PyMOL Python script that loads the backbone (N, CA, C, O; Angstrom):
from pymol import cmd

cmd.read_pdbstr("""\
ATOM      1  N   MET A   1      94.805  69.413  88.074  1.00  0.00           N
ATOM      2  CA  MET A   1      94.701  69.395  89.336  1.00  0.00           C
ATOM      3  C   MET A   1      96.738  70.348  89.298  1.00  0.00           C
ATOM      4  O   MET A   1      97.134  71.450  89.677  1.00  0.00           O
ATOM      5  N   GLN A   2      97.506  69.025  88.576  1.00  0.00           N
ATOM      6  CA  GLN A   2      98.850  69.526  88.663  1.00  0.00           C
ATOM      7  C   GLN A   2      98.968  70.881  87.745  1.00  0.00           C
ATOM      8  O   GLN A   2      99.910  71.590  88.099  1.00  0.00           O
ATOM      9  N   SER A   3      98.238  71.369  86.681  1.00  0.00           N
ATOM     10  CA  SER A   3      98.388  72.478  86.012  1.00  0.00           C
ATOM     11  C   SER A   3      97.835  73.911  87.109  1.00  0.00           C
ATOM     12  O   SER A   3      98.365  75.020  87.042  1.00  0.00           O
ATOM     13  N   ARG A   4      96.615  73.541  88.127  1.00  0.00           N
ATOM     14  CA  ARG A   4      96.859  74.436  88.500  1.00  0.00           C
ATOM     15  C   ARG A   4      98.104  74.827  89.723  1.00  0.00           C
ATOM     16  O   ARG A   4      98.304  75.913  90.268  1.00  0.00           O
ATOM     17  N   ILE A   5      98.722  73.708  89.883  1.00  0.00           N
ATOM     18  CA  ILE A   5      99.717  73.926  90.759  1.00  0.00           C
ATOM     19  C   ILE A   5     100.878  75.061  89.958  1.00  0.00           C
ATOM     20  O   ILE A   5     101.404  76.148  90.197  1.00  0.00           O
ATOM     21  N   THR A   6     100.868  74.094  88.957  1.00  0.00           N
ATOM     22  CA  THR A   6     102.269  74.950  88.031  1.00  0.00           C
ATOM     23  C   THR A   6     101.512  76.381  87.957  1.00  0.00           C
ATOM     24  O   THR A   6     102.378  77.256  87.987  1.00  0.00           O
ATOM     25  N   PHE A   7     100.538  76.800  87.892  1.00  0.00           N
ATOM     26  CA  PHE A   7      99.760  78.273  88.007  1.00  0.00           C
ATOM     27  C   PHE A   7      99.869  78.598  88.902  1.00  0.00           C
ATOM     28  O   PHE A   7     100.181  79.694  88.436  1.00  0.00           O
ATOM     29  N   LEU A   8      99.935  78.769  90.013  1.00  0.00           N
ATOM     30  CA  LEU A   8      99.866  79.014  91.538  1.00  0.00           C
ATOM     31  C   LEU A   8     101.843  79.609  91.522  1.00  0.00           C
ATOM     32  O   LEU A   8     102.347  80.643  91.961  1.00  0.00           O
ATOM     33  N   ASN A   9     102.463  78.436  90.833  1.00  0.00           N
ATOM     34  CA  ASN A   9     103.973  78.267  91.148  1.00  0.00           C
ATOM     35  C   ASN A   9     104.569  80.028  90.459  1.00  0.00           C
ATOM     36  O   ASN A   9     105.267  80.960  90.860  1.00  0.00           O
ATOM     37  N   PHE A  10     104.003  79.778  89.594  1.00  0.00           N
ATOM     38  CA  PHE A  10     103.890  80.897  88.503  1.00  0.00           C
ATOM     39  C   PHE A  10     103.820  82.240  89.211  1.00  0.00           C
ATOM     40  O   PHE A  10     104.556  83.226  89.181  1.00  0.00           O
ATOM     41  N   TRP A  11     102.702  81.959  89.854  1.00  0.00           N
ATOM     42  CA  TRP A  11     101.666  83.358  89.842  1.00  0.00           C
ATOM     43  C   TRP A  11     102.561  83.610  91.252  1.00  0.00           C
ATOM     44  O   TRP A  11     102.951  84.754  91.482  1.00  0.00           O
ATOM     45  N   PHE A  12     102.882  82.501  92.202  1.00  0.00           N
ATOM     46  CA  PHE A  12     103.694  83.379  93.121  1.00  0.00           C
ATOM     47  C   PHE A  12     105.124  84.069  93.002  1.00  0.00           C
ATOM     48  O   PHE A  12     105.458  84.965  93.777  1.00  0.00           O
ATOM     49  N   GLN A  13     106.097  83.514  91.799  1.00  0.00           N
ATOM     50  CA  GLN A  13     107.252  83.822  91.054  1.00  0.00           C
ATOM     51  C   GLN A  13     107.177  84.809  90.677  1.00  0.00           C
ATOM     52  O   GLN A  13     107.904  85.764  90.952  1.00  0.00           O
ATOM     53  N   ALA A  14     106.161  84.767  89.877  1.00  0.00           N
ATOM     54  CA  ALA A  14     105.523  86.481  89.626  1.00  0.00           C
ATOM     55  C   ALA A  14     105.968  87.765  90.321  1.00  0.00           C
ATOM     56  O   ALA A  14     106.795  88.646  90.088  1.00  0.00           O
ATOM     57  N   LEU A  15     104.766  87.412  91.598  1.00  0.00           N
ATOM     58  CA  LEU A  15     104.918  87.827  92.555  1.00  0.00           C
ATOM     59  C   LEU A  15     105.883  88.451  93.482  1.00  0.00           C
ATOM     60  O   LEU A  15     105.813  89.530  94.071  1.00  0.00           O
ATOM     61  N   SER A  16     106.744  87.595  93.486  1.00  0.00           N
ATOM     62  CA  SER A  16     108.479  87.887  94.538  1.00  0.00           C
ATOM     63  C   SER A  16     109.269  88.905  93.768  1.00  0.00           C
ATOM     64  O   SER A  16     109.787  89.921  94.233  1.00  0.00           O
ATOM     65  N   GLU A  17     109.292  88.361  92.143  1.00  0.00           N
ATOM     66  CA  GLU A  17     110.208  88.823  91.510  1.00  0.00           C
ATOM     67  C   GLU A  17     109.929  90.707  91.544  1.00  0.00           C
ATOM     68  O   GLU A  17     110.692  91.672  91.604  1.00  0.00           O
ATOM     69  N   ARG A  18     108.071  90.501  91.452  1.00  0.00           N
ATOM     70  CA  ARG A  18     107.846  92.180  90.508  1.00  0.00           C
ATOM     71  C   ARG A  18     108.563  92.501  92.241  1.00  0.00           C
ATOM     72  O   ARG A  18     109.576  93.199  92.281  1.00  0.00           O
ATOM     73  N   SER A  19     108.004  91.985  93.512  1.00  0.00           N
ATOM     74  CA  SER A  19     108.444  92.731  94.028  1.00  0.00           C
ATOM     75  C   SER A  19     110.217  92.738  95.238  1.00  0.00           C
ATOM     76  O   SER A  19     110.613  93.218  96.300  1.00  0.00           O
ATOM     77  N   ALA A  20     110.650  91.955  94.235  1.00  0.00           N
ATOM     78  CA  ALA A  20     112.042  92.056  94.384  1.00  0.00           C
ATOM     79  C   ALA A  20     112.150  93.244  93.624  1.00  0.00           C
ATOM     80  O   ALA A  20     112.394  94.197  94.365  1.00  0.00           O
ATOM     81  N   GLU A  21     112.057  93.567  92.382  1.00  0.00           N
ATOM     82  CA  GLU A  21     111.856  94.386  91.523  1.00  0.00           C
ATOM     83  C   GLU A  21     111.595  95.983  92.353  1.00  0.00           C
ATOM     84  O   GLU A  21     112.446  96.872  92.317  1.00  0.00           O
ATOM     85  N   LYS A  22     111.042  96.039  92.654  1.00  0.00           N
ATOM     86  CA  LYS A  22     110.419  97.528  93.475  1.00  0.00           C
ATOM     87  C   LYS A  22     111.172  97.598  94.986  1.00  0.00           C
ATOM     88  O   LYS A  22     111.083  98.628  95.655  1.00  0.00           O
ATOM     89  N   LYS A  23     111.811  96.592  95.399  1.00  0.00           N
ATOM     90  CA  LYS A  23     112.294  97.232  96.348  1.00  0.00           C
ATOM     91  C   LYS A  23     114.040  97.486  95.875  1.00  0.00           C
ATOM     92  O   LYS A  23     114.816  98.067  96.634  1.00  0.00           O
ATOM     93  N   ILE A  24     114.484  96.918  94.445  1.00  0.00           N
ATOM     94  CA  ILE A  24     115.821  97.323  94.075  1.00  0.00           C
ATOM     95  C   ILE A  24     115.635  98.924  93.534  1.00  0.00           C
ATOM     96  O   ILE A  24     116.678  99.570  93.427  1.00  0.00           O
ATOM     97  N   LYS A  25     114.329  99.606  93.184  1.00  0.00           N
ATOM     98  CA  LYS A  25     114.160 100.463  92.508  1.00  0.00           C
ATOM     99  C   LYS A  25     114.002 101.432  93.956  1.00  0.00           C
ATOM    100  O   LYS A  25     114.347 102.610  94.041  1.00  0.00           O
ATOM    101  N   ARG A  26     113.651 100.956  94.586  1.00  0.00           N
ATOM    102  CA  ARG A  26     113.130 101.670  95.804  1.00  0.00           C
ATOM    103  C   ARG A  26     114.629 102.536  96.829  1.00  0.00           C
ATOM    104  O   ARG A  26     114.706 103.641  97.366  1.00  0.00           O
ATOM    105  N   MET A  27     115.882 101.055  96.680  1.00  0.00           N
ATOM    106  CA  MET A  27     116.804 101.584  96.735  1.00  0.00           C
ATOM    107  C   MET A  27     117.971 102.458  95.723  1.00  0.00           C
ATOM    108  O   MET A  27     118.846 103.115  96.287  1.00  0.00           O
ATOM    109  N   LEU A  28     117.929 102.425  94.796  1.00  0.00           N
ATOM    110  CA  LEU A  28     118.269 102.778  93.760  1.00  0.00           C
ATOM    111  C   LEU A  28     117.640 103.944  93.900  1.00  0.00           C
ATOM    112  O   LEU A  28     118.415 104.879  94.106  1.00  0.00           O
ATOM    113  N   PHE A  29     116.699 104.175  93.869  1.00  0.00           N
ATOM    114  CA  PHE A  29     116.107 105.802  93.481  1.00  0.00           C
ATOM    115  C   PHE A  29     114.805 105.923  94.549  1.00  0.00           C
ATOM    116  O   PHE A  29     113.635 105.553  94.448  1.00  0.00           O
ATOM    117  N   PRO A  30     115.665 106.721  95.785  1.00  0.00           N
ATOM    118  CA  PRO A  30     114.455 107.293  97.337  1.00  0.00           C
ATOM    119  C   PRO A  30     113.569 107.726  96.682  1.00  0.00           C
ATOM    120  O   PRO A  30     112.504 107.150  96.454  1.00  0.00           O
ATOM    121  N   ARG A  31     113.985 109.059  96.205  1.00  0.00           N
ATOM    122  CA  ARG A  31     113.244 110.432  96.192  1.00  0.00           C
ATOM    123  C   ARG A  31     112.423 110.139  94.357  1.00  0.00           C
ATOM    124  O   ARG A  31     111.362 110.742  94.192  1.00  0.00           O
ATOM    125  N   TYR A  32     112.866 109.391  93.310  1.00  0.00           N
ATOM    126  CA  TYR A  32     112.006 108.922  92.135  1.00  0.00           C
ATOM    127  C   TYR A  32     110.693 109.027  92.154  1.00  0.00           C
ATOM    128  O   TYR A  32     109.890 109.564  91.391  1.00  0.00           O
ATOM    129  N   ARG A  33     110.482 107.813  94.170  1.00  0.00           N
ATOM    130  CA  ARG A  33     109.411 107.024  93.821  1.00  0.00           C
ATOM    131  C   ARG A  33     108.401 108.169  94.348  1.00  0.00           C
ATOM    132  O   ARG A  33     107.214 108.376  94.092  1.00  0.00           O
ATOM    133  N   LYS A  34     109.333 108.837  95.189  1.00  0.00           N
ATOM    134  CA  LYS A  34     107.806 110.084  96.116  1.00  0.00           C
ATOM    135  C   LYS A  34     107.629 111.399  94.621  1.00  0.00           C
ATOM    136  O   LYS A  34     106.969 112.401  94.893  1.00  0.00           O
ATOM    137  N   THR A  35     108.094 111.316  93.493  1.00  0.00           N
ATOM    138  CA  THR A  35     107.921 112.598  92.992  1.00  0.00           C
ATOM    139  C   THR A  35     106.292 111.965  92.150  1.00  0.00           C
ATOM    140  O   THR A  35     105.158 112.427  92.030  1.00  0.00           O
ATOM    141  N   VAL A  36     107.138 110.426  91.622  1.00  0.00           N
ATOM    142  CA  VAL A  36     105.995 109.667  90.552  1.00  0.00           C
ATOM    143  C   VAL A  36     104.544 108.810  91.623  1.00  0.00           C
ATOM    144  O   VAL A  36     103.712 107.949  91.339  1.00  0.00           O
ATOM    145  N   LYS A  37     104.745 109.341  92.473  1.00  0.00           N
ATOM    146  CA  LYS A  37     104.017 108.156  93.457  1.00  0.00           C
ATOM    147  C   LYS A  37     102.358 108.314  93.120  1.00  0.00           C
ATOM    148  O   LYS A  37     101.364 107.606  93.277  1.00  0.00           O
ATOM    149  N   ALA A  38     102.598 109.441  92.655  1.00  0.00           N
ATOM    150  CA  ALA A  38     100.362 109.915  92.298  1.00  0.00           C
ATOM    151  C   ALA A  38     100.563 109.172  91.076  1.00  0.00           C
ATOM    152  O   ALA A  38      99.540 108.488  91.039  1.00  0.00           O
ATOM    153  N   SER A  39     101.347 108.831  89.891  1.00  0.00           N
ATOM    154  CA  SER A  39     100.845 108.137  88.900  1.00  0.00           C
ATOM    155  C   SER A  39     101.458 107.013  89.062  1.00  0.00           C
ATOM    156  O   SER A  39     101.347 106.271  88.085  1.00  0.00           O
ATOM    157  N   THR A  40     102.312 106.433  90.276  1.00  0.00           N
ATOM    158  CA  THR A  40     102.045 104.616  90.338  1.00  0.00           C
ATOM    159  C   THR A  40     100.905 104.655  90.785  1.00  0.00           C
ATOM    160  O   THR A  40     100.357 103.917  89.966  1.00  0.00           O
ATOM    161  N   GLU A  41      99.995 105.008  91.581  1.00  0.00           N
ATOM    162  CA  GLU A  41      98.920 104.670  92.999  1.00  0.00           C
ATOM    163  C   GLU A  41      97.502 104.416  91.312  1.00  0.00           C
ATOM    164  O   GLU A  41      96.608 103.573  91.238  1.00  0.00           O
ATOM    165  N   ASP A  42      97.860 105.467  90.311  1.00  0.00           N
ATOM    166  CA  ASP A  42      96.810 105.143  89.159  1.00  0.00           C
ATOM    167  C   ASP A  42      96.273 103.749  88.975  1.00  0.00           C
ATOM    168  O   ASP A  42      95.246 103.072  89.037  1.00  0.00           O
ATOM    169  N   GLU A  43      98.380 103.686  88.547  1.00  0.00           N
ATOM    170  CA  GLU A  43      98.202 102.151  87.884  1.00  0.00           C
ATOM    171  C   GLU A  43      97.946 100.742  88.476  1.00  0.00           C
ATOM    172  O   GLU A  43      97.774  99.635  87.965  1.00  0.00           O
ATOM    173  N   CYS A  44      97.998 101.334  90.105  1.00  0.00           N
ATOM    174  CA  CYS A  44      97.684  99.878  90.686  1.00  0.00           C
ATOM    175  C   CYS A  44      95.825  99.735  90.758  1.00  0.00           C
ATOM    176  O   CYS A  44      95.301  98.701  91.173  1.00  0.00           O
TER     177      CYS A  44
END
""", "prot")
cmd.dss("prot")
cmd.show_as("cartoon", "prot")
cmd.util.cbc("prot")
cmd.orient("prot")
């Protein structure tokens, strides 16, 4: 059970870091996201 909790904490932390990176990229490169929208949708 302990290892499962540790894994979940790591997973949530990775998710929050990824979303923070996306927010920063959106603020820094608002136009960039529009031009690459098609290719990023394919990756998701």
